[in-house]
N, C-alpha and C positions, 0 to 999 in steps of 0.2 A: 473587467473582462479577463485580463491576463491573470489576475489573482486566482480565480477559480480554476483555470487551466493549470496553473502552476501547482496548486494544491494537489490536484489529481495526478499530475505527472510525477510529483514527488512521492506520492503514495505508491504509484506503480513502480517507481525505482526502488523504493524501500522493499517492496515485496519481491522484486526480481533479485535484490541483494540477499534476502532471506533464502531464496532458492539456491543461490550460489553457496551460502554458508552451509546449508543442509547437505549439498552434494560434495562439498570440499572434503577430501580425505585427510587433510592435515589435522593431526590430533589437537594441536593447540587451538585451531579455529573451532573445532568441534567442542572442545572443553569450554572455550569462551562463550560459544553459543548456548550451551546447556546451562552455564552458570548465570547468564544474564536473562535467559528466557522468562523466568518468573520473578525477576527482580523488580519490585514495585517502584523503586526509586530511579529506575532507568528511564529518562525522558524519551530516548529513542524507542525503547520497547513499548512505552505508552502510546507513542505515535503508531507503531506497527499494530498494536492491538486495536487501535481506533481504525486504522486502515482495513484491518481484517473484518471488523464489524461492518464497515461501509461496503466492502466487497462481498459480504455475506459468507465469510469463511471462518474456519477455526484453525488454530495452530496445528491441530492434529491432521486436518485435511491438507494443510500446506506441507507438512512434513511428509505425508504420503505422496502427494502429487509432485512435489519438487524433486523427488529422486529421479524422475524422468524429465530432463531439461526441455525437450520439445513439447511434451504434454503440459508442463508447467507454463511455458511460454504461450501456448495456445489458450490455456485456461485464463491467464491474465488478460490476454487480448480480448477474449470473449467477455470477460467481466467488464473491461473498459467499454466495450461496445454496448453491453447491456445497460451501462450506467450513463450513456450519453444523454438521455432525457433529463436525468437528475443534474448532470453537469450543465446543461443548457439552462435549467431553472436557476442554478447558482450564478451563472453568468448574467442572467436577466436581473437577479437580485443585486449583484454587484453594480450593474449598469444603473439601476434605479438609485442606489445609494450615491453613486458618482454624480448623477443628475441633480439630486437633492443638495449635495454639497456645493455644486456650482451655482445654484440659485441663491 
């Protein structure tokens, strides 16, 4: 059960961090963000792209929305709320696997 919640929480944290990177005016952070955004060898970015698919968003939408911190935060909260049924399904699957392993 905790595994499914943990995956979703990590996804939300990564996307919140992306918002921070986008809003950050520090040129070195902006440069690092731009350099790694399309790097296929970056494991972290592969996870972010997977998170975006799961949340039904594109990097272009994120870049537009994240410029307004409050709007970005509301959007992520809304997406998490919308995905609660899917999260419960994952939790139920994890519980079934745990029950099978115990038998």
